[in-house]
N, C-alpha and C positions, 0 to 999 in steps of 0.2 A: 576352605582351608582350615578355618577355626573348628568346624565340626570334626575334621580328620584328626586334628591335634587332640581334641577331647576324647575321641575314640581311642587313640593311641595311649592316652593317659590312663584310661580305664583298663585297657588290656595289659599294660605294663605293671602288673602286680608283682610284689616282691615274693620270689620263691627261692631266695638264697638265704640260708640260715647257717650260723656258725655253731658247730658241734662242740659240746663241752668236753674238756680234757678227760674227766673221770668217766664219761660215757665211752670214749674211745679206748681208754685203758681197760675198762671192764670187758668190752667186746673183744679186743685183740688178745687179751689174756687167755680167753677160752681156746683160741687156736693154738697158742703156745703151750697150754696145759696138755692138749691132746697130742701135739707134736712140737717139742721144744726147738726143733731145727726147721720149722716151717718157713722161716724167712732167711735162713743161713745161706750166704752166698748169692742172695737174690738182689735184683735191682727193683726197687719199689717206686712206682710212679703215683704221685698225688696230683691229678689234674683237676680242673674246675675248682681250684683252691684259691686262697688268698694268703700266700706264704707268710707275710708279715703279721697277719692276724690269726692265722689258722692254728688250731691246736693239733691238727693232724701232723703238720710239719714239725711243731715243737715236740710232739710225742715221739715220733720216729727219729728225730735228730737226737733227742736225749737218750734214746735207747739203741742207737746205732750199733755200738759195740756189743751190747748184751744180746741183741738179735742176730749178730753176725752178718749184717747187711754188707752187700758189695757196693751198692750205690743208692742214694736217695735223690729223687727228682721231684720237684714241686713247681707247678705252674699256675699262673693267675690269668684271668680274663680282663681285658682292658676296660677301664671305667666307661669310656665313651661308647663302647660297643654293647653295653648292657641295656636291656629294655627298661629296667627299673633303675632310675638315677637317684642314688642317695647322696648326701653331702659327702664330698671326698676331700680328704686332707692327707697329703703324703706324710709318711712317718719320718721321724728324725733319723731312723736307720737308713732311709733312702736319701733324704735331702743332705745328710752329712757325708755321703759317699761321693767321691770325685766323678763317678759315672752318672750322677743324677742329671736328668734332662727334663726341663719344664714341659716340653711337648710330649715326649715319649711316656711320661708318667701317667698320662690319661689315655693316650692313643695306642700304646703297646702293652702287651702282657709282660709278665716278668717270669723268669725261671730261676729257681734256687737249686743248687746241687750240693751234695755232700758225699765225699768218697775217701778223703784222706785227712791226716792231721796237718792243718794249715798254720796253726798258731805255734806249733813246736812244743806243746805241753805233753806230748805222748798220749793224747787222748783224741778220739774222734767224736765230736758232739756238736751241739748247736752253735758253738763259737766258731766252728770251721765251715759253716755254710757260706757258699759263694753265690753271687747273683749277678744277673745282667738282664737287660731288656730283650725280649723276644723280637724277632724280625716282624712278626705280625701281632694280632690282638690276643692270641692265646686261645682262640676257638678250638675246641677239641677236634673239630672236623677238618681243620687245616692240615696241610701236608707236614707242616712243622711239628705239630703235636702228634700226628700219626706216627711220625718217625720215632718220637720218644716212646709212644705206646709199643711199637714193634721192638724197641730196645729193652723194654722192661719185662719182668717176670710176673709181677703182682701189681694190680691197680686198685687203689683204695681211695675213696672220696665220698663226698656228699654232693652229688650233682644237682643242678636246678631241677625241681620236680617236673616242671613243664617239659623238660627235655629227656625225661627218664627213659622212655621207649627208645629214642634215638641214641642215647648214650649207651644203653645196654647192647643195642645192635652193634654199635661201634666197637665195644669190647669183644663181642662174639665173632667179629670178623677174624679174630686171632685166637689162638689157644692160650688164654691168659687166666691166671687165678685172679679173683677179685673179691673185694668186700665193699658193699655199697649201702647207702641209706636211701630209701625210697618211700613214697606214700604207701600205706598199708593196702589201699584199694588197687594198687597196680597189679596185684596178683590175679585180678580178674581179666587183665588185658590178654588178648589173643597172642600177643608177642611175648608174654611173660609166663602165663600159666603152663603151657606145654613144657617149659624148662623144669618145672616142679614135677610133672608127670614122668619126665625122662631122667630124673635124678641128676640134672645138670646144674641145678640151682636150688637153694634151700634157705630156710630162715636162719638168721644168725643166732648167736647165743642169747642176746638180750631179749627178755620177755616182751610181748606185744602190748600188754595192758598199760593203759595210761598215756600212751603216746610218748614223745620225747620233747625235752625242753632245750631250746636253742637260743643263742643270742641273736637278736635282730637289729638291723640298722635302720629299720623303718619306725620312726617315733609314733606313727599313727596306727601301728598294728602291734600293740604290746599287751600281753596277758598279765604280766606282773613284773615288778622290778625287784631283782635280787642283788643285794650289795651294790646298788647303784647301776646295775646292768639291766638293760631292757631285754626281757625274755618272752619267747613265744612258744606255746605248746602246739605241736603238730602231730597228727596221726601218722607217724612215720616209724619204720622198723629197719632192721639190718637184713641184708641179703648177701649170700656168699656162695662160692663153690669150693671153699676151703673147709675141710672137715673139723668138727668139734664134738666133744663127748655128749652134750645134751641131746643131740638129734638121734642118738641111739638108745635113749632111755624110753622104756615102754610106759604108756599111760595106764595107771591102775584103773580097772573097770569093774562094774557090777554086771550081773546078768540082767536080762530084760525084765524078768519078774521082780527082781530086787529093786531095779530102778522105778518101776511102776508103783512099788510099795513104799520105798524109802527115800526116793529122790528129794533133794532140797529145793527142786524147781517145781513151781506150781503147774507149769505146762506139762509136766510128766507125772508127778505124784498123784495117785488116785484114779488115773485113767485105766481103761480096759486094755488099751493097746496104743502103740505109737501111730501117729498119723501117717497115711500113705499119700504120696503126691498124686495129683490128677494127671500130670503130664510127664512124669518120669517114673521108671520102675525102681523106686527107692522109698525108704521110710524117712520121715523128717526127724532129725536129731538136733534140737535147737541149741544144745550145749555140748561141748567136747567131753565133759565128764559124765554125760548121759549116754555115751556110746555103749550099747549093750555088748557084753563080752561074748555072748553066745548066738549072735545073729549072723548068719552066713551070707545074707543077701546084701544088696547095695544100700548104702546110707548116705543121706545128704547132711553135711555138717557145715557150720559157719566157717568162713575163710580163716578165722582165728585158730582153727584146728591146725593150720600149717605151722604155727608157732611151736606145737608139741608133736608134730608128725615124726614118727620113726619109720623109715622104710622097711625095717625088719618086722614091724607090727602090722602095718597097713599097706594096701595098694591104692594109689590114686587112680581112679577110673575116668573121671571127667569133671565137668563143671556145668552148672545150670545157666549157661549163657547161650543165646541164639547162635552165635558164631561157632560154638562147639558141635552143635547138631545132634545132641543126645535125646532131645525131647521125643516123646511117643505120640504127641498130637500137636496140631496147630489150631489156635483159636481164631474164629472170625473176628471182625471188629467188635470191640466191647464198649460198654458204657461204664465209665469210671465214676464212682460216687465217693466224693471226698468226705472227710470227717464231719464237715458242716452241712453235708447233704447236696452240695453242688454237683451237677452231672455234666459230663463231657464225653465226647466220642474219642476213643483212643485205640491203640494197637499195642499197648505196653505188656499185656499179659503173657506174650510169647517169650519175653526176655527174662526168664526166671522160672523157678519152681512154683507151682500153685497148689493150694489146698481148696477143696470143694467144701462149701458151707451148707448147713441145713437151712439156715435163715440169714438174712442180712445182719451183720454185726452193728451194734450201736456205737456211734462216735468213732468209727474206724474206716479208713479208706478201703473200699472193696470194688469188685467188678461184677457186672451183670452180662451174662451171655445166654441168650435163649431162655430167659426167666430162671436161670440158675445163678448162684452166687459163688464168688471165688475171692480168695485173698492171695496176694503175691508176696513171696519171701525174697529177701536179699540173696545175692548169689550164694549158692551152696556148692561146696566141694563134694564130689561123689566118690565114696571110698568103699573098700571091702577089707575084711580081715585078711591078712596074709596067711595063707595056709602053711603050717609048720612042715618042714621037710622031715620025713621019717627015714 
């Protein structure tokens, strides 16, 4: 029993972080700039939230009238149902309300709604929020929250990263608009990447570089303290199926010859040509700004390319992951040689694009197959220039 508890404690890592108000404002503003009426007459659902603490709820409640919302719904997940248990203290907002219940405050989720002027000041804002306990714990998979999902037009939230696949599938069961925060690497999932290919999901407005800073309730997992608030930097980004202007901006590019001559990247400048993968029919382009403007073939680019992807400029062809099935060859078992020279038998080489080497690299992990040397690259998005219509 003790070992089971220890295992549960290790697994129950905190993956719930509180998004900063200015980050929400910056992201949502982009959709409004592209279409000022994007939320007008709509019901917006904020699930996987914590309404009393959440800046999502505050932001949309403050801007209810400006956005022309029909209704705002925000729900929380019960404290006792969470895998990660942080110190919980009900807010004064809840405890001072006649509806406060000492048992339900931890066992039940809460729902906040905003739809009309409750205070009589002829404004609809955060002061008009109404709340009560949910019948259940607020799990988005419950019939209670599914009903709210079906009622809504737009779903906006920062779901627990460990449930991102499941949460996205939950949204896609219905035809809803969404704005989500997720781990950057989730774009390599077989449940997610095809959505980018099919133009059903894309990067949000906020740039991918640097990750995002969140407030964390875990005192043992803090990167820095800002104005007395514990903050955590996470490699996360925004995803959406709501249009915004930046995704239609073309990336300025140089020709292949100019890249080889003038590139600021040592991996490109001075070489005779771009490297060609050993197991994919594509060239390796290690940086988005190094995409050659005059290459008509397939190119492998870092997943961060999706941050600047314009569907009018490029076509997404695939990804260098085994599950996608675009590899031109399958390697037999390999010998992995780590940076310190340690050798081990593996089969990792097939899950990614590889480059064949003339000799073993010094101080770098590489692979040996039939006395030949290879290095493996992180997942690459396979793209081609979109041919202009004449």
